FILUMMAR-782144 format. One line per field, with one value per residue (C-alpha): residue number from 1; residue in three letters; x, y negated, z negated. Coordinates in Angstrom, 3 decimals. Each point is the difference from the previous one (the first is absolute). Layout:
N
k <- (NUM,...)
r <- (ALA,...)
c1 <- (X,...)
c2 <- (Y,...)
c3 <- (Z,...)
end
This chain:
503
k <- (1,2,3,4,5,6,7,8,9,10,11,12,13,14,15,16,17,18,19,20,21,22,23,24,25,26,27,28,29,30,31,32,33,34,35,36,37,38,39,40,41,42,43,44,45,46,47,48,49,50,51,52,53,54,55,56,57,58,59,60,61,62,63,64,65,66,67,68,69,70,71,72,73,74,75,76,77,78,79,80,81,82,83,84,85,86,87,88,89,90,91,92,93,94,95,96,97,98,99,100,101,102,103,104,105,106,107,108,109,110,111,112,113,114,115,116,117,118,119,120,121,122,123,124,125,126,127,128,129,130,131,132,133,134,135,136,137,138,139,140,141,142,143,144,145,146,147,148,149,150,151,152,153,154,155,156,157,158,159,160,161,162,163,164,165,166,167,168,169,170,171,172,173,174,175,176,177,178,179,180,181,182,183,184,185,186,187,188,189,190,191,192,193,194,195,196,197,198,199,200,201,202,203,204,205,206,207,208,209,210,211,212,213,214,215,216,217,218,219,220,221,222,223,224,225,226,227,228,229,230,231,232,233,234,235,236,237,238,239,240,241,242,243,244,245,246,247,248,249,250,251,252,253,254,255,256,257,258,259,260,261,262,263,264,265,266,267,268,269,270,271,272,273,274,275,276,277,278,279,280,281,282,283,284,285,286,287,288,289,290,291,292,293,294,295,296,297,298,299,300,301,302,303,304,305,306,307,308,309,310,311,312,313,314,315,316,317,318,319,320,321,322,323,324,325,326,327,328,329,330,331,332,333,334,335,336,337,338,339,340,341,342,343,344,345,346,347,348,349,350,351,352,353,354,355,356,357,358,359,360,361,362,363,364,365,366,367,368,369,370,371,372,373,374,375,376,377,378,379,380,381,382,383,384,385,386,387,388,389,390,391,392,393,394,395,396,397,398,399,400,401,402,403,404,405,406,407,408,409,410,411,412,413,414,415,416,417,418,419,420,421,422,423,424,425,426,427,428,429,430,431,432,433,434,435,436,437,438,439,440,441,442,443,444,445,446,447,448,449,450,451,452,453,454,455,456,457,458,459,460,461,462,463,464,465,466,467,468,469,470,471,472,473,474,475,476,477,478,479,480,481,482,483,484,485,486,487,488,489,490,491,492,493,494,495,496,497,498,499,500,501,502,503)
r <- (UNK,UNK,UNK,UNK,UNK,UNK,UNK,UNK,UNK,UNK,UNK,UNK,UNK,UNK,UNK,UNK,UNK,UNK,UNK,UNK,UNK,UNK,UNK,UNK,UNK,UNK,UNK,UNK,UNK,UNK,UNK,UNK,UNK,UNK,UNK,UNK,UNK,UNK,UNK,UNK,UNK,UNK,UNK,UNK,UNK,UNK,UNK,UNK,UNK,UNK,UNK,UNK,UNK,UNK,UNK,UNK,UNK,UNK,UNK,UNK,UNK,UNK,UNK,UNK,UNK,UNK,UNK,UNK,UNK,UNK,UNK,UNK,UNK,UNK,UNK,UNK,UNK,UNK,UNK,UNK,UNK,UNK,UNK,UNK,UNK,UNK,UNK,UNK,UNK,UNK,UNK,UNK,UNK,UNK,UNK,UNK,UNK,UNK,UNK,UNK,UNK,UNK,UNK,UNK,UNK,UNK,UNK,UNK,UNK,UNK,UNK,UNK,UNK,UNK,UNK,UNK,UNK,UNK,UNK,UNK,UNK,UNK,UNK,UNK,UNK,UNK,UNK,UNK,UNK,UNK,UNK,UNK,UNK,UNK,UNK,UNK,UNK,UNK,UNK,UNK,UNK,UNK,UNK,UNK,UNK,UNK,UNK,UNK,UNK,UNK,UNK,UNK,UNK,UNK,UNK,UNK,UNK,UNK,UNK,UNK,UNK,UNK,UNK,UNK,UNK,UNK,UNK,UNK,UNK,UNK,UNK,UNK,UNK,UNK,UNK,UNK,UNK,UNK,UNK,UNK,UNK,UNK,UNK,UNK,UNK,UNK,UNK,UNK,UNK,UNK,UNK,UNK,UNK,UNK,UNK,UNK,UNK,UNK,UNK,UNK,UNK,UNK,UNK,UNK,UNK,UNK,UNK,UNK,UNK,UNK,UNK,UNK,UNK,UNK,UNK,UNK,UNK,UNK,UNK,UNK,UNK,UNK,UNK,UNK,UNK,UNK,UNK,UNK,UNK,UNK,UNK,UNK,UNK,UNK,UNK,UNK,UNK,UNK,UNK,UNK,UNK,UNK,UNK,UNK,UNK,UNK,UNK,UNK,UNK,UNK,UNK,UNK,UNK,UNK,UNK,UNK,UNK,UNK,UNK,UNK,UNK,UNK,UNK,UNK,UNK,UNK,UNK,UNK,UNK,UNK,UNK,UNK,UNK,UNK,UNK,UNK,UNK,UNK,UNK,UNK,UNK,UNK,UNK,UNK,UNK,UNK,UNK,UNK,UNK,UNK,UNK,UNK,UNK,UNK,UNK,UNK,UNK,UNK,UNK,UNK,UNK,UNK,UNK,UNK,UNK,UNK,UNK,UNK,UNK,UNK,UNK,UNK,UNK,UNK,UNK,UNK,UNK,UNK,UNK,UNK,UNK,UNK,UNK,UNK,UNK,UNK,UNK,UNK,UNK,UNK,UNK,UNK,UNK,UNK,UNK,UNK,UNK,UNK,UNK,UNK,UNK,UNK,UNK,UNK,UNK,UNK,UNK,UNK,UNK,UNK,UNK,UNK,UNK,UNK,UNK,UNK,UNK,UNK,UNK,UNK,UNK,UNK,UNK,UNK,UNK,UNK,UNK,UNK,UNK,UNK,UNK,UNK,UNK,UNK,UNK,UNK,UNK,UNK,UNK,UNK,UNK,UNK,UNK,UNK,UNK,UNK,UNK,UNK,UNK,UNK,UNK,UNK,UNK,UNK,UNK,UNK,UNK,UNK,UNK,UNK,UNK,UNK,UNK,UNK,UNK,UNK,UNK,UNK,UNK,UNK,UNK,UNK,UNK,UNK,UNK,UNK,UNK,UNK,UNK,UNK,UNK,UNK,UNK,UNK,UNK,UNK,UNK,UNK,UNK,UNK,UNK,UNK,UNK,UNK,UNK,UNK,UNK,UNK,UNK,UNK,UNK,UNK,UNK,UNK,UNK,UNK,UNK,UNK,UNK,UNK,UNK,UNK,UNK,UNK,UNK,UNK,UNK,UNK,UNK,UNK,UNK,UNK,UNK,UNK,UNK,UNK,UNK,UNK,UNK,UNK,UNK,UNK,UNK,UNK,UNK,UNK,UNK,UNK,UNK,UNK,UNK,UNK,UNK,UNK,UNK,UNK,UNK,UNK,UNK,UNK,UNK,UNK,UNK,UNK,UNK,UNK,UNK,UNK,UNK,UNK,UNK,UNK,UNK)
c1 <- (-75.040,0.198,3.570,-1.415,-2.218,0.553,-1.012,-1.054,1.271,-1.351,2.452,-1.491,2.666,0.198,1.151,-1.046,-2.217,1.848,-1.021,2.063,-0.021,1.272,0.439,-0.733,3.306,0.935,1.609,-1.560,-0.626,-1.186,-0.908,-2.381,0.054,-2.493,0.747,-2.078,-0.411,-0.118,-1.241,1.047,-3.130,1.789,3.007,-0.025,-3.246,0.629,-2.859,-0.539,-2.404,-1.717,-0.871,3.799,0.430,-2.323,0.824,3.830,-0.924,-1.105,2.840,2.414,-1.948,-0.065,3.596,1.333,-1.965,1.458,3.355,-0.117,-1.832,-2.551,-3.502,-2.417,-0.963,3.290,-0.830,-0.893,-0.262,0.180,1.682,0.129,2.065,-0.642,1.126,-1.517,-1.716,-1.452,-3.668,-3.146,-3.187,-2.646,-3.566,-1.190,0.487,3.581,-0.742,2.834,-1.139,3.267,3.439,1.789,2.364,3.199,2.250,2.148,-2.907,0.901,-2.951,-1.928,2.882,-2.459,-2.388,2.845,0.835,-3.565,-0.233,3.277,-1.080,-2.886,2.787,-1.838,1.539,-0.098,2.712,2.388,0.114,1.191,2.461,-2.553,-0.226,-2.203,1.282,-1.638,0.570,-2.214,-4.140,-1.624,1.887,-0.541,-3.666,-0.759,2.034,-2.438,-3.066,0.929,1.116,-2.088,-3.216,-2.177,2.573,-0.011,-3.632,-0.193,2.798,-1.462,3.679,3.045,2.582,3.691,1.334,0.522,-3.813,-1.071,1.998,-1.381,-3.496,1.311,1.304,-2.745,-3.162,0.318,0.448,2.550,2.706,3.889,0.746,3.705,-1.157,-2.767,2.798,2.649,-1.717,-3.526,0.413,-1.762,1.495,-1.146,0.959,-1.836,-3.380,0.476,-0.848,0.510,-3.399,0.326,2.945,-1.509,-3.514,2.089,1.194,-3.317,0.345,-2.466,-1.583,3.052,-0.645,-2.829,2.212,2.212,-0.841,-0.442,2.195,3.584,2.369,3.789,2.525,-0.041,-3.193,-2.056,-3.149,-1.194,0.418,0.574,-3.303,-0.996,0.003,3.734,1.094,-1.271,1.991,3.020,0.343,-0.254,-2.663,-2.635,0.160,3.525,0.590,0.726,2.426,-1.086,2.662,2.352,2.242,2.901,2.951,-1.797,-0.403,3.629,1.077,-1.545,1.402,3.386,-0.565,-0.881,-2.866,0.982,0.414,3.189,0.374,1.100,-0.470,2.051,-1.070,2.434,-1.144,-0.246,-0.777,0.297,-3.169,0.807,-2.708,0.310,-2.156,-0.570,-1.840,-0.763,-0.872,2.756,-1.095,1.613,2.873,1.001,-1.715,-3.141,-2.087,-0.413,-3.155,-1.633,-0.416,0.646,1.839,0.122,-2.686,1.298,2.577,0.397,2.016,2.202,0.579,2.877,1.706,2.914,-1.451,3.308,2.214,0.523,-1.219,3.186,1.892,-1.703,0.666,3.661,0.188,-1.655,2.152,3.104,1.003,0.707,3.515,-1.543,-2.891,2.871,1.886,-3.144,-0.755,3.233,-0.003,-3.557,-0.799,-2.639,1.138,-0.914,2.377,2.873,-1.059,-0.158,3.477,1.325,-1.889,1.245,3.490,-0.865,0.418,-3.031,-0.689,0.939,3.308,-2.380,-2.704,-3.381,-3.389,-3.462,-2.615,-2.586,-0.389,-3.761,-0.501,0.168,-3.110,1.614,0.907,-0.165,-3.435,1.893,-1.454,2.632,3.048,2.746,2.667,3.605,3.599,2.437,3.511,1.041,3.239,2.377,0.908,-3.190,-1.340,-3.016,0.141,0.401,-3.266,-1.801,0.841,-0.875,-3.512,-0.264,1.383,-2.744,-2.916,1.516,0.537,-3.684,-1.459,1.905,-1.160,-3.796,0.841,1.618,-2.931,-2.670,2.128,-0.351,-3.600,-0.196,0.933,1.706,2.080,0.929,0.396,0.531,-0.901,1.554,-2.168,-0.443,2.273,2.520,0.515,1.819,3.148,1.954,1.988,-3.039,-1.320,3.367,-0.211,-3.480,1.136,3.223,-1.937,-2.727,2.052,-2.683,-0.202,-1.568,-2.163,-0.339,-2.981,0.743,-3.179,0.297,-3.631,-1.326,-3.207,-1.041,1.335,-2.270,-2.914,0.642,0.543,-3.714,-1.339,1.495,-1.777,-3.468,0.717,0.399,3.715,1.307,-1.536,1.605,2.538,2.543,-0.334,-0.177,3.344,1.574,-1.257,0.230,2.919,3.824,2.925,2.737,2.468,0.437,2.799,1.251,1.444,3.613,0.269,3.417,-1.955,-2.973,2.252,1.207,-3.412,-1.040,2.318,-1.687,-3.213,0.566,1.133,-3.191,-2.258,1.700,0.142,-3.989,-0.131,2.562,-1.944,-3.364,0.189)
c2 <- (65.626,-3.814,-1.075,-2.753,2.457,0.085,2.241,-1.312,1.764,-1.551,1.024,-0.398,0.052,-0.739,-3.523,-0.900,0.958,-0.101,-0.321,1.414,-0.616,3.161,0.783,3.312,0.941,-0.438,-3.406,-2.370,-3.650,-1.948,0.559,-2.225,0.169,-0.781,0.286,2.333,-0.639,2.742,-0.269,1.843,-0.412,2.765,2.048,2.660,-1.518,-1.832,-1.368,-2.003,-1.978,1.710,-3.515,-0.867,2.771,-1.217,-3.683,1.207,2.107,-3.016,-2.328,2.612,0.929,-3.709,-0.649,3.155,-1.419,-3.312,1.303,1.864,-2.702,2.797,0.022,2.323,1.671,1.807,2.070,3.470,1.751,-0.376,2.125,-0.015,0.922,-0.556,1.003,3.029,0.810,-3.803,0.614,-2.154,-0.162,-1.417,-0.195,1.538,-3.315,-0.123,-2.434,0.481,0.694,-0.273,-0.731,3.307,2.087,-0.175,3.153,-0.408,-0.757,2.829,-0.405,3.214,2.424,1.699,0.505,1.460,2.433,0.969,0.989,1.635,2.073,1.519,2.304,0.016,1.608,-2.959,-1.412,2.026,-2.469,-2.401,1.953,0.375,-3.154,-3.032,-3.700,-2.913,-1.673,2.109,-0.571,2.620,-1.292,-3.510,0.610,1.947,-2.960,-2.396,2.415,0.368,-3.701,-1.879,2.050,-3.214,-0.540,3.762,0.057,-3.024,1.515,1.459,0.213,1.192,-0.120,-1.087,-2.968,1.427,1.204,-3.305,-1.882,2.414,-0.933,-3.803,0.592,2.082,-0.118,3.860,2.035,2.898,1.606,0.549,3.417,-1.212,-1.473,2.795,2.797,-1.679,-1.858,1.322,3.780,0.796,3.387,0.367,3.738,0.838,-1.676,-3.629,-1.593,1.815,-0.246,2.494,-1.788,-3.534,1.148,1.509,-3.484,-1.637,-1.651,1.893,-2.935,-1.745,2.041,-2.305,-3.068,1.231,-0.376,3.518,-0.476,0.722,-1.215,1.612,-2.808,-1.774,0.790,-2.955,0.398,-3.795,-3.177,-3.169,-1.786,-3.852,-0.577,1.122,-1.379,-3.598,0.238,1.258,-2.050,2.582,1.695,2.287,3.971,0.345,3.763,0.455,3.322,1.675,-1.290,1.454,0.189,-2.614,2.595,2.539,-2.619,-0.784,3.500,0.010,-2.960,1.417,2.799,2.889,1.662,3.501,2.841,0.040,-3.991,-1.254,-3.972,-1.420,-3.481,-1.625,-3.364,-0.465,3.387,2.787,1.609,3.548,1.188,2.955,1.429,4.026,2.601,2.224,-1.761,-0.090,0.790,0.552,-2.429,-3.204,-2.189,-2.348,2.098,1.550,-1.300,1.978,-2.329,-2.954,-1.746,2.432,2.267,3.548,-0.800,-0.460,-3.152,0.511,-2.912,-0.283,-3.178,-1.652,-2.339,-2.319,-0.247,-3.447,-1.650,1.957,-2.168,-2.942,0.365,0.347,-2.834,-2.172,1.332,1.492,-1.928,-3.692,0.184,1.442,-2.678,-2.645,1.463,0.198,-3.433,-1.322,2.260,-0.781,3.402,2.541,1.192,3.337,-0.147,-0.509,2.594,2.560,-1.217,0.739,3.200,1.186,0.271,2.334,3.750,2.292,1.155,-3.557,1.749,2.035,-2.611,1.539,-2.258,1.459,-2.168,0.619,-3.555,0.040,3.703,2.829,0.346,3.010,2.408,0.107,-2.183,-1.358,-3.430,0.272,0.439,-2.528,-1.184,0.264,-0.386,2.909,0.420,-3.802,-0.879,-3.121,0.680,-0.388,-3.207,-1.595,1.296,3.315,-0.431,-1.586,2.897,2.574,-1.591,0.485,3.666,0.924,-1.582,1.939,3.382,-0.516,-0.040,3.319,1.439,-0.828,1.727,2.797,0.493,0.056,1.963,2.653,0.444,-0.160,-3.656,0.189,-3.170,-0.649,-3.764,-2.629,-3.603,-2.887,-3.173,-2.946,-2.375,2.956,0.508,-3.291,1.144,2.083,1.325,1.187,1.694,1.642,1.427,1.232,2.145,1.225,0.720,1.887,1.575,-0.889,-2.922,-3.263,-1.739,-3.611,-1.747,-3.194,-1.872,-0.650,-0.972,3.611,-0.358,-2.918,2.245,2.952,-1.933,-1.343,3.660,0.711,-3.052,1.681,3.146,-2.035,-1.959,3.400,-1.118,3.107,3.532,0.645,-1.162,2.305,-1.896,-3.289,0.526,1.251,-3.632,-2.148,1.032,-0.122,1.105,-2.468,3.055,3.328,0.542,3.341,1.888,0.578,3.433,-0.827,-2.645,2.472,2.332,-2.547,-0.578,3.359,-0.365,-3.106,1.145,2.823,-2.328,-2.591,3.075,1.169,-3.580,0.063,3.129,-1.083,-3.143,1.573,3.416)
c3 <- (92.636,0.476,-1.117,-2.224,-2.270,-3.886,-2.595,-3.449,-3.334,-3.101,-3.042,-3.402,-2.683,-3.698,0.505,3.341,2.943,3.217,3.445,2.683,3.890,1.880,3.546,1.209,0.187,-3.688,0.355,-3.164,1.585,-3.107,-3.713,-1.947,-3.759,-2.816,-3.835,-2.401,-3.709,-2.557,-3.329,-3.280,-2.337,-2.290,-0.171,2.612,1.991,3.094,2.169,3.358,1.792,3.409,0.923,-0.115,2.157,2.668,-0.056,0.083,3.352,1.490,-0.710,0.937,3.158,0.998,-0.997,1.999,3.294,-0.368,-0.534,2.988,1.981,1.052,0.600,-1.763,3.298,-0.084,-2.874,1.549,-3.557,-3.728,-2.747,-3.719,-2.983,-3.614,-3.496,-1.500,-1.870,-0.602,-0.950,0.767,-1.653,2.472,1.215,3.318,1.702,-1.506,-2.459,-2.962,-3.586,-1.879,0.937,1.968,-2.226,1.706,0.988,-3.094,-2.450,-2.884,-2.206,0.736,-1.083,-2.709,2.998,2.238,-2.906,0.099,3.293,0.150,-3.001,2.288,1.677,3.125,2.910,2.042,-2.255,1.643,2.582,-2.493,-1.730,-2.961,-1.234,0.737,0.021,-1.925,3.010,2.126,1.035,-2.781,-3.024,0.953,0.967,-3.309,-2.054,1.586,-0.639,-3.703,-0.712,2.463,-0.034,1.504,2.829,0.670,0.457,2.323,2.152,3.440,1.434,-2.035,2.443,0.805,1.239,3.672,0.224,-1.148,2.598,2.548,-1.076,0.325,3.370,1.624,-2.270,-0.280,-3.124,0.543,-2.529,1.289,0.240,-0.923,-3.253,-0.953,0.386,-1.845,-2.878,-0.332,-0.183,3.217,1.611,3.528,-0.093,-2.803,1.035,-1.010,-3.131,-3.439,-1.185,-2.950,-1.510,0.821,-1.912,-2.749,-1.052,0.238,3.555,1.960,0.856,1.447,3.631,0.680,-0.466,2.803,3.900,1.468,3.021,-0.401,2.910,0.864,-0.029,3.426,1.088,1.695,-1.623,0.161,1.811,-1.212,-1.200,1.011,-3.734,-0.641,3.651,-1.168,-3.458,1.667,3.055,2.333,2.479,-0.846,1.499,-0.623,-1.046,-3.561,-0.857,-3.255,-2.480,-2.729,-2.828,0.561,-0.553,2.113,2.991,-0.673,0.555,3.491,0.778,-0.827,2.673,-2.611,1.736,0.510,-2.372,-1.505,0.115,-3.300,-0.667,-2.666,-1.118,-2.004,-1.970,-3.645,-0.103,2.419,1.636,1.718,2.454,2.015,2.952,-0.318,1.856,-2.997,-3.789,-2.343,-3.573,-3.345,0.666,-1.809,2.384,-0.610,2.333,3.511,1.569,3.109,2.996,-1.703,2.802,2.873,1.288,-0.886,-2.224,-3.999,-1.160,-3.114,-2.286,-2.620,-1.438,-2.007,-2.511,0.224,2.579,1.705,-3.402,-1.721,2.434,-0.468,-3.962,0.772,2.045,-2.629,-2.927,1.161,3.331,-1.291,1.718,3.640,-0.165,-0.429,2.982,2.003,-0.551,1.051,2.898,1.137,0.044,-1.564,-3.571,1.190,2.861,-2.812,-1.862,2.896,0.782,-3.211,-0.411,3.435,-1.335,-3.033,0.920,0.171,-3.760,-1.125,-1.903,-2.324,-0.803,0.396,-0.022,-0.536,1.562,-2.570,-1.314,0.197,-0.460,2.554,2.388,2.009,-0.476,-3.669,-0.856,-3.096,-0.661,-3.265,2.050,-0.007,2.218,-1.176,1.007,-0.982,0.189,-0.293,-0.552,-0.198,3.525,1.208,1.562,0.948,3.207,-1.230,-1.822,3.213,1.901,-2.429,0.112,3.647,0.110,-2.950,1.963,3.240,-2.222,-1.263,3.393,0.714,-3.329,1.080,3.446,-1.547,-2.598,2.732,2.646,-2.884,0.258,4.048,1.147,3.397,0.282,3.712,0.297,-2.654,0.267,-1.991,-0.479,-2.148,-1.396,-0.974,3.714,0.446,-1.710,2.263,-2.778,-2.153,3.421,0.446,-3.614,0.605,3.223,-1.750,-3.545,1.942,2.716,2.828,2.535,-0.920,2.654,-0.561,1.703,1.906,-1.733,-3.442,-0.328,0.105,-1.769,2.499,2.919,-1.681,0.330,3.490,1.249,-1.578,1.908,3.053,-0.468,-0.781,3.301,1.781,1.191,-1.533,-0.605,-3.701,-2.287,1.852,3.068,-1.759,-1.709,3.444,1.529,-2.945,-2.355,0.974,-2.356,-1.137,-0.429,-0.971,-2.254,-0.407,-3.169,-0.370,-1.080,-1.930,-1.954,-0.611,-1.612,-2.366,-0.630,-0.828,-3.147,-1.119,0.559,-2.359,-2.685,0.672,-0.571,-2.900,-1.782,0.206,-1.659,-2.850,-0.584,0.079,-1.489)
end
């Protein structure tokens, strides 16, 4: 392939849309970014403007091309990832009828409970419970509370689907989204029609595009209108997009059965590839062919991880902040240095990381965090390290819980902001007792979207090949057997502390 080829990855997050220009061997050449606004009309509501997504994409693409000094003719393929489930009600030509319901919008809690109460067999894929963040509850809310809008709606889709239409002029649905957030189950024949009809949404099927496309498949090409808007050339292959975290998993190299991606940010998302469905665990769900053909993807998570560290920094790390300013280094560097001097187990101090509830494995939104075993001998360094240990042990518990229902764990990839801390990475390896693979590229979502673009362009045959060609590891952290034995004792106390606090 010519050495000047580029792939374009579009990353639609909550706060911004970013355009990444990436070489076919995985080097990110330039980023362009455009901010997005979120409105909160009422408590638990969150909305965005699809028009701002589209204009933001144009600004980001043009900025990336300018930074790279690249001509648009160099772009061989386009891929995209978006938030999920961000719902758009529009006409068949894409004209939006109301602001999009952002993924975090919780207004449809009652509708979600109503759908869950059907007890339909398809709910096994979502561990028995529908989230108010998903498509069916949000569609039911619009039908119930905004019937005029619902009646005029010809397409009820997600951000990914709307963007694919803007880019190609075609209406498709992303298999990645519908398998994870829409209760679509390919092994069971597709849509759960009986459940949909039981809650009064039988007419929604006519508002959904019929064509469902797997992640990364090139079903369309950039249309002339979109090319003009974005400053590109028409005819570029466009890969079917998907959910940001799932593209991030692929961008970390987790493409095979037994691979687990642990994405650590404000919260932690766990995504595992598995040949067989894993049902009955405390995970959020296990979705057939959500990312890779022939595999299920299991999803679990911790509601608060990095956000606990941020809380600690803001409220309990004044001295470390002053020291960091004097030394001209990040405050987390100082906190890590001090925490590294604290022994495993923090001299008896145990933290629980349930500060915003427990997503997995207990599914207990009422759970709350705690420190137990505090003494006058403990210091802020003990407290900070105990958070590191609690969050790593929480990941261990999630993986062990899923393993009890059949999940096989071969490789663990650690990404996101948490992977920047060598100490936190080391604690994960020792606490879990398995090697931790840390990718060299921190921008995994953008890289995953570029990998999808590589598939659409015909550069790579599948995501395995794309990962081999585009993903590199910065390091592999091997567990220390002596440290693992020490963490086994801490883990037992960590689990018991939850029981004592929540019985």
